[in-house]
mmCIF file of the N, C-alpha and C atoms, coordinates in Angstrom:
data_MODEL
# 
_entry.id   MODEL 
# 
loop_
_atom_site.group_PDB 
_atom_site.id 
_atom_site.type_symbol 
_atom_site.label_atom_id 
_atom_site.label_alt_id 
_atom_site.label_comp_id 
_atom_site.label_asym_id 
_atom_site.label_entity_id 
_atom_site.label_seq_id 
_atom_site.pdbx_PDB_ins_code 
_atom_site.Cartn_x 
_atom_site.Cartn_y 
_atom_site.Cartn_z 
_atom_site.occupancy 
_atom_site.B_iso_or_equiv 
_atom_site.pdbx_formal_charge 
_atom_site.auth_seq_id 
_atom_site.auth_comp_id 
_atom_site.auth_asym_id 
_atom_site.auth_atom_id 
_atom_site.pdbx_PDB_model_num 
ATOM 1  N N  . MET A 1 1  ? 4.392  -19.597 -12.012 1.00 0.00 ? 1  MET A N  1 
ATOM 2  C CA . MET A 1 1  ? 3.159  -18.814 -12.022 1.00 0.00 ? 1  MET A CA 1 
ATOM 3  C C  . MET A 1 1  ? 2.756  -18.420 -10.605 1.00 0.00 ? 1  MET A C  1 
ATOM 4  N N  . SER A 1 2  ? 2.810  -19.382 -9.698  1.00 0.00 ? 2  SER A N  1 
ATOM 5  C CA . SER A 1 2  ? 2.430  -19.077 -8.310  1.00 0.00 ? 2  SER A CA 1 
ATOM 6  C C  . SER A 1 2  ? 3.355  -18.018 -7.726  1.00 0.00 ? 2  SER A C  1 
ATOM 7  N N  . LYS A 1 3  ? 4.633  -18.093 -8.119  1.00 0.00 ? 3  LYS A N  1 
ATOM 8  C CA . LYS A 1 3  ? 5.603  -17.096 -7.624  1.00 0.00 ? 3  LYS A CA 1 
ATOM 9  C C  . LYS A 1 3  ? 5.206  -15.707 -8.102  1.00 0.00 ? 3  LYS A C  1 
ATOM 10 N N  . LEU A 1 4  ? 4.806  -15.628 -9.362  1.00 0.00 ? 4  LEU A N  1 
ATOM 11 C CA . LEU A 1 4  ? 4.411  -14.344 -9.940  1.00 0.00 ? 4  LEU A CA 1 
ATOM 12 C C  . LEU A 1 4  ? 3.199  -13.773 -9.231  1.00 0.00 ? 4  LEU A C  1 
ATOM 13 N N  . THR A 1 5  ? 2.187  -14.609 -9.053  1.00 0.00 ? 5  THR A N  1 
ATOM 14 C CA . THR A 1 5  ? 0.960  -14.131 -8.405  1.00 0.00 ? 5  THR A CA 1 
ATOM 15 C C  . THR A 1 5  ? 1.237  -13.710 -6.976  1.00 0.00 ? 5  THR A C  1 
ATOM 16 N N  . ARG A 1 6  ? 2.127  -14.452 -6.316  1.00 0.00 ? 6  ARG A N  1 
ATOM 17 C CA . ARG A 1 6  ? 2.459  -14.114 -4.928  1.00 0.00 ? 6  ARG A CA 1 
ATOM 18 C C  . ARG A 1 6  ? 3.145  -12.751 -4.887  1.00 0.00 ? 6  ARG A C  1 
ATOM 19 N N  . ALA A 1 7  ? 4.085  -12.534 -5.781  1.00 0.00 ? 7  ALA A N  1 
ATOM 20 C CA . ALA A 1 7  ? 4.803  -11.260 -5.840  1.00 0.00 ? 7  ALA A CA 1 
ATOM 21 C C  . ALA A 1 7  ? 3.827  -10.132 -6.168  1.00 0.00 ? 7  ALA A C  1 
ATOM 22 N N  . PHE A 1 8  ? 2.882  -10.425 -7.067  1.00 0.00 ? 8  PHE A N  1 
ATOM 23 C CA . PHE A 1 8  ? 1.891  -9.426  -7.453  1.00 0.00 ? 8  PHE A CA 1 
ATOM 24 C C  . PHE A 1 8  ? 1.044  -9.034  -6.252  1.00 0.00 ? 8  PHE A C  1 
ATOM 25 N N  . ARG A 1 9  ? 0.630  -10.050 -5.481  1.00 0.00 ? 9  ARG A N  1 
ATOM 26 C CA . ARG A 1 9  ? -0.183 -9.777  -4.288  1.00 0.00 ? 9  ARG A CA 1 
ATOM 27 C C  . ARG A 1 9  ? 0.616  -8.979  -3.269  1.00 0.00 ? 9  ARG A C  1 
ATOM 28 N N  . GLU A 1 10 ? 1.885  -9.327  -3.112  1.00 0.00 ? 10 GLU A N  1 
ATOM 29 C CA . GLU A 1 10 ? 2.743  -8.612  -2.153  1.00 0.00 ? 10 GLU A CA 1 
ATOM 30 C C  . GLU A 1 10 ? 2.854  -7.143  -2.540  1.00 0.00 ? 10 GLU A C  1 
ATOM 31 N N  . SER A 1 11 ? 3.110  -6.887  -3.816  1.00 0.00 ? 11 SER A N  1 
ATOM 32 C CA . SER A 1 11 ? 3.250  -5.503  -4.278  1.00 0.00 ? 11 SER A CA 1 
ATOM 33 C C  . SER A 1 11 ? 1.938  -4.749  -4.103  1.00 0.00 ? 11 SER A C  1 
ATOM 34 N N  . ASN A 1 12 ? 0.830  -5.449  -4.343  1.00 0.00 ? 12 ASN A N  1 
ATOM 35 C CA . ASN A 1 12 ? -0.483 -4.813  -4.170  1.00 0.00 ? 12 ASN A CA 1 
ATOM 36 C C  . ASN A 1 12 ? -0.695 -4.427  -2.723  1.00 0.00 ? 12 ASN A C  1 
ATOM 37 N N  . ARG A 1 13 ? -0.309 -5.343  -1.817  1.00 0.00 ? 13 ARG A N  1 
ATOM 38 C CA . ARG A 1 13 ? -0.476 -5.077  -0.390  1.00 0.00 ? 13 ARG A CA 1 
ATOM 39 C C  . ARG A 1 13 ? 0.401  -3.893  0.007   1.00 0.00 ? 13 ARG A C  1 
ATOM 40 N N  . ASN A 1 14 ? 1.644  -3.900  -0.455  1.00 0.00 ? 14 ASN A N  1 
ATOM 41 C CA . ASN A 1 14 ? 2.567  -2.804  -0.132  1.00 0.00 ? 14 ASN A CA 1 
ATOM 42 C C  . ASN A 1 14 ? 2.010  -1.475  -0.641  1.00 0.00 ? 14 ASN A C  1 
ATOM 43 N N  . PHE A 1 15 ? 1.441  -1.509  -1.845  1.00 0.00 ? 15 PHE A N  1 
ATOM 44 C CA . PHE A 1 15 ? 0.877  -0.300  -2.433  1.00 0.00 ? 15 PHE A CA 1 
ATOM 45 C C  . PHE A 1 15 ? -0.266 0.224   -1.573  1.00 0.00 ? 15 PHE A C  1 
ATOM 46 N N  . ALA A 1 16 ? -1.121 -0.695  -1.119  1.00 0.00 ? 16 ALA A N  1 
ATOM 47 C CA . ALA A 1 16 ? -2.259 -0.308  -0.280  1.00 0.00 ? 16 ALA A CA 1 
ATOM 48 C C  . ALA A 1 16 ? -1.771 0.294   1.027   1.00 0.00 ? 16 ALA A C  1 
ATOM 49 N N  . VAL A 1 17 ? -0.729 -0.311  1.590   1.00 0.00 ? 17 VAL A N  1 
ATOM 50 C CA . VAL A 1 17 ? -0.182 0.184   2.861   1.00 0.00 ? 17 VAL A CA 1 
ATOM 51 C C  . VAL A 1 17 ? 0.376  1.594   2.673   1.00 0.00 ? 17 VAL A C  1 
ATOM 52 N N  . GLN A 1 18 ? 1.120  1.789   1.585   1.00 0.00 ? 18 GLN A N  1 
ATOM 53 C CA . GLN A 1 18 ? 1.687  3.110   1.310   1.00 0.00 ? 18 GLN A CA 1 
ATOM 54 C C  . GLN A 1 18 ? 0.576  4.144   1.131   1.00 0.00 ? 18 GLN A C  1 
ATOM 55 N N  . LYS A 1 19 ? -0.495 3.725   0.450   1.00 0.00 ? 19 LYS A N  1 
ATOM 56 C CA . LYS A 1 19 ? -1.626 4.612   0.218   1.00 0.00 ? 19 LYS A CA 1 
ATOM 57 C C  . LYS A 1 19 ? -2.243 5.023   1.549   1.00 0.00 ? 19 LYS A C  1 
ATOM 58 N N  . LYS A 1 20 ? -2.436 4.043   2.419   1.00 0.00 ? 20 LYS A N  1 
ATOM 59 C CA . LYS A 1 20 ? -3.030 4.320   3.733   1.00 0.00 ? 20 LYS A CA 1 
ATOM 60 C C  . LYS A 1 20 ? -2.146 5.268   4.524   1.00 0.00 ? 20 LYS A C  1 
ATOM 61 N N  . LYS A 1 21 ? -0.827 5.015   4.471   1.00 0.00 ? 21 LYS A N  1 
ATOM 62 C CA . LYS A 1 21 ? 0.119  5.867   5.203   1.00 0.00 ? 21 LYS A CA 1 
ATOM 63 C C  . LYS A 1 21 ? 0.043  7.295   4.685   1.00 0.00 ? 21 LYS A C  1 
ATOM 64 N N  . LYS A 1 22 ? -0.023 7.432   3.352   1.00 0.00 ? 22 LYS A N  1 
ATOM 65 C CA . LYS A 1 22 ? -0.091 8.763   2.752   1.00 0.00 ? 22 LYS A CA 1 
ATOM 66 C C  . LYS A 1 22 ? -1.364 9.477   3.176   1.00 0.00 ? 22 LYS A C  1 
ATOM 67 N N  . LEU A 1 23 ? -2.478 8.744   3.148   1.00 0.00 ? 23 LEU A N  1 
ATOM 68 C CA . LEU A 1 23 ? -3.761 9.338   3.538   1.00 0.00 ? 23 LEU A CA 1 
ATOM 69 C C  . LEU A 1 23 ? -3.725 9.770   4.992   1.00 0.00 ? 23 LEU A C  1 
ATOM 70 N N  . ALA A 1 24 ? -3.160 8.930   5.842   1.00 0.00 ? 24 ALA A N  1 
ATOM 71 C CA . ALA A 1 24 ? -3.073 9.250   7.273   1.00 0.00 ? 24 ALA A CA 1 
ATOM 72 C C  . ALA A 1 24 ? -2.201 10.487  7.468   1.00 0.00 ? 24 ALA A C  1 
ATOM 73 N N  . LEU A 1 25 ? -1.111 10.553  6.715   1.00 0.00 ? 25 LEU A N  1 
ATOM 74 C CA . LEU A 1 25 ? -0.202 11.687  6.816   1.00 0.00 ? 25 LEU A CA 1 
ATOM 75 C C  . LEU A 1 25 ? -0.907 12.971  6.384   1.00 0.00 ? 25 LEU A C  1 
ATOM 76 N N  . LEU A 1 26 ? -1.620 12.897  5.265   1.00 0.00 ? 26 LEU A N  1 
ATOM 77 C CA . LEU A 1 26 ? -2.347 14.070  4.773   1.00 0.00 ? 26 LEU A CA 1 
ATOM 78 C C  . LEU A 1 26 ? -3.384 14.524  5.784   1.00 0.00 ? 26 LEU A C  1 
ATOM 79 N N  . ARG A 1 27 ? -4.080 13.549  6.365   1.00 0.00 ? 27 ARG A N  1 
ATOM 80 C CA . ARG A 1 27 ? -5.108 13.870  7.350   1.00 0.00 ? 27 ARG A CA 1 
ATOM 81 C C  . ARG A 1 27 ? -4.483 14.561  8.554   1.00 0.00 ? 27 ARG A C  1 
ATOM 82 N N  . ALA A 1 28 ? -3.334 14.046  8.993   1.00 0.00 ? 28 ALA A N  1 
ATOM 83 C CA . ALA A 1 28 ? -2.646 14.616  10.156  1.00 0.00 ? 28 ALA A CA 1 
ATOM 84 C C  . ALA A 1 28 ? -2.180 16.044  9.845   1.00 0.00 ? 28 ALA A C  1 
ATOM 85 N N  . LEU A 1 29 ? -1.706 16.256  8.621   1.00 0.00 ? 29 LEU A N  1 
ATOM 86 C CA . LEU A 1 29 ? -1.215 17.582  8.250   1.00 0.00 ? 29 LEU A CA 1 
ATOM 87 C C  . LEU A 1 29 ? -2.348 18.590  8.108   1.00 0.00 ? 29 LEU A C  1 
ATOM 88 N N  . SER A 1 30 ? -3.489 18.137  7.600   1.00 0.00 ? 30 SER A N  1 
ATOM 89 C CA . SER A 1 30 ? -4.608 19.056  7.371   1.00 0.00 ? 30 SER A CA 1 
ATOM 90 C C  . SER A 1 30 ? -5.234 19.522  8.674   1.00 0.00 ? 30 SER A C  1 
ATOM 91 N N  . HIS A 1 31 ? -5.052 18.771  9.754   1.00 0.00 ? 31 HIS A N  1 
ATOM 92 C CA . HIS A 1 31 ? -5.668 19.131  11.043  1.00 0.00 ? 31 HIS A CA 1 
ATOM 93 C C  . HIS A 1 31 ? -4.870 20.197  11.779  1.00 0.00 ? 31 HIS A C  1 
# 
């Protein structure tokens, strides 16, 4: 169970990072 939750948290963090990168990229392109 702990392994699952850890993996879930990791994927969530990765998703957030990708989202931030995408937003930053869009912002850079729009300027």
